[in-house]
C-alpha positions in Angstrom: 108.7 118.6 72.7 108.3 118.2 76.5 105.5 115.8 77.4 103.1 116.9 79.6 103.5 115.7 82.8 100.5 113.8 84.6 100.3 112.6 87.7 98.7 109.1 88.5 97.3 107.9 91.7 98.8 104.2 92.3 97.8 102.1 94.9 99.4 99.3 93.4 96.1 97.3 92.8 95.0 96.0 88.9 93.2 99.5 88.0 95.6 101.9 89.2 97.8 100.1 86.8 96.0 100.5 84.0 94.8 104.0 84.5 98.9 104.5 85.1 99.5 103.1 81.4 96.3 104.6 79.9 98.4 107.5 81.2 101.6 106.6 79.5 99.5 105.6 76.2 97.6 109.2 75.9 101.2 110.8 76.0 102.0 111.9 79.6 104.8 111.8 81.5 103.8 110.2 84.5 104.1 111.3 87.9 102.9 108.5 90.4 101.9 109.3 94.3 100.8 106.1 96.8 99.5 106.5 99.9 100.3 104.5 102.8 97.1 105.3 105.0 97.3 102.8 107.3 95.7 100.1 105.3 95.9 96.7 106.8 96.5 95.4 103.4 99.5 97.5 103.1 101.6 94.8 100.9 99.9 97.3 97.9 102.9 99.7 98.3 105.5 97.1 97.8 103.1 96.6 94.1 103.0 100.2 93.2 106.9 100.2 93.9 107.1 97.3 91.3 104.6 98.5 88.9 106.5 102.1 89.0 109.6 100.2 88.0 108.4 98.2 85.2 106.7 101.7 83.8 109.4 103.2 83.6 107.6 105.7 86.1 111.0 107.9 86.9 109.2 109.7 90.3 107.2 108.2 92.0 105.9 109.5 95.6 104.6 107.7 98.7 102.7 110.0 101.0 101.9 108.9 105.0 98.7 109.9 106.3 97.2 108.2 109.0 93.7 108.0 108.5 93.7 104.2 110.4 94.0 106.3 114.0 90.5 107.2 113.5 89.2 104.3 112.2 85.6 103.9 110.8 86.7 100.8 107.7 87.2 97.2 107.7 90.4 98.3 106.0 91.8 100.3 108.0 90.6 98.3 111.3 92.3 95.0 111.7 89.3 93.5 114.4 86.6 94.3 111.5 86.0 91.1 109.3 86.5 91.8 105.6 83.5 91.2 103.4 82.9 88.2 101.3 79.5 87.6 100.5 79.6 90.5 97.8 78.2 93.8 97.4 74.8 94.3 98.5 72.9 96.8 96.2 72.2 100.2 97.6 74.0 99.4 100.3 78.0 101.1 101.1 80.5 98.5 102.0 82.2 98.2 105.3 85.1 98.7 103.1 84.8 102.3 102.3 87.1 104.3 104.0 85.8 107.8 105.2 87.2 110.8 102.7 89.7 108.6 101.5 89.6 109.7 97.5 88.5 113.0 98.3 91.8 113.0 101.4 94.0 111.6 98.2 92.6 113.8 95.5 93.3 116.9 97.2 96.7 115.7 97.5 97.4 114.8 94.4 95.9 118.1 93.4 98.7 119.6 95.8 101.6 117.5 93.4 100.4 118.8 90.3 99.8 122.6 90.8 104.2 122.4 92.2 104.8 120.2 89.2 102.7 121.8 86.6 100.9 118.7 85.6 98.0 119.4 83.5 96.2 116.1 84.3 95.7 113.7 87.2 94.6 110.6 86.5 92.3 108.3 88.8 91.4 104.8 88.9 88.0 105.6 90.0 85.1 102.4 88.9 81.6 103.5 89.3 80.7 99.9 87.8 81.9 96.9 90.2 82.4 99.3 92.7 79.4 101.1 92.5 78.7 101.3 96.7 81.4 103.9 97.2 79.5 107.3 97.0 83.3 108.9 95.4 83.9 106.6 93.0 80.8 108.1 91.2 81.0 110.2 88.0 79.1 112.6 89.7 81.8 113.1 92.5 84.5 113.2 89.9 82.3 116.7 87.8 82.5 117.8 91.6 85.4 117.7 92.5 86.4 119.1 89.8 84.9 121.7 89.9 86.3 122.6 93.4 89.7 121.9 91.8 88.5 124.9 89.1 87.8 127.4 92.2 91.0 126.3 94.7 94.2 127.0 93.1 96.2 129.6 91.6 96.5 127.9 88.5 92.6 127.1 88.9 92.0 130.4 89.1 94.2 131.3 85.8 92.0 128.9 83.9 94.9 126.1 83.9 93.8 123.4 86.7 94.9 119.9 86.0 92.0 118.2 84.5 90.6 114.6 86.5 90.8 112.0 84.0 89.7 108.4 85.0 89.6 106.5 81.8 88.0 103.5 83.8 85.3 105.0 85.4 82.6 103.3 82.9 84.4 100.1 82.5 83.5 96.6 83.8 85.8 94.7 85.8 86.7 92.5 82.2 86.6 95.8 80.6 89.7 96.8 82.4 91.3 93.2 82.1 91.3 93.3 78.6 92.4 97.0 78.6 95.2 96.2 80.9 96.9 93.1 78.5 96.5 95.7 75.7 98.7 98.5 77.4 101.0 95.9 78.7 100.3 96.1 82.2 101.9 93.9 84.6 98.8 92.2 86.0 101.0 89.6 88.2 102.6 92.5 90.0 99.0 94.1 90.7 97.6 93.4 94.2 94.0 93.8 94.9 93.5 91.7 98.0 92.1 93.6 101.2 93.6 91.1 103.8 97.7 91.4 104.7 99.8 88.3 104.2 102.3 87.6 101.7 99.4 86.1 99.2 96.1 87.1 98.1 93.2 85.4 99.7 91.5 84.9 97.1 88.4 85.4 99.4 87.7 88.7 100.2 85.2 90.6 97.8 88.1 91.8 96.1 89.9 89.1 95.3 86.4 87.5 93.8 86.0 90.1 91.6 89.5 90.4 90.4 89.6 86.5 89.9 86.2 86.5 88.5 86.8 89.2 85.7 90.0 87.6 84.8 89.0 83.8 84.3 85.4 86.0 82.3 88.4 87.7 80.1 90.3 84.1 79.5 93.1 84.8 82.0 92.6 82.3 84.6 96.1 81.5 84.9 96.5 85.5 86.6 93.7 84.4 89.3 94.6 83.7 92.5 95.1 79.9 93.8 91.5 79.8 94.7 90.1 81.5 91.9 92.5 79.4 89.4 90.9 76.2 91.5 87.7 77.0 91.0 88.2 77.5 87.2 89.8 74.2 87.2 86.6 72.7 88.6 83.9 74.7 87.1 85.8 73.7 83.9 85.5 70.0 84.9 81.6 70.2 85.9 80.9 71.7 82.3 83.0 69.4 80.4 80.4 66.8 82.0 
């Protein structure tokens, strides 16, 4: 019997790679979709391609949609500073891209319907990124209702399920799940800055490094994260 198809939003980051591996572990035949949306960290597209290859995902679409042309986010505006001080409670970070997940999921729904996919897997996480309004479980539930109403398959009662396996996980949980599923963590890209090497100081790098170190994998952290881990270990032994 053929496996059920599932569209996976694959950004190239740790969360999306772990989500793709989760879809495979769930017995799905994944179809990956990545977006080049004008992000300053376009390096993640290269990571997405490498991850798809390593996970043996045969079908992978890269969609160009320029959300940077109207700005509104430090991720799409190279002149805006990338935050390095952490997420403040009750504050939406400047890295929020207006409408990004709404646009991405809508396109993923189109792909899923065209390909007969039964599910759409999303790396949405509400714990570490609680400042993003489009990473909340209630957002996902509302979009599921829209999916049920907005398509031929939805009207027929066969709308793709929106699956967010990491939505309640902490970043440490995600690292441990990634290791368990055999995700090539070293191929993933989380840094918000553009460049050949991760900066190690942006919020995304710091969250990732801290989780890798706490989960027991400091060797996978950025060079800065590794140095801090060594320094802190030396201090702890004194």
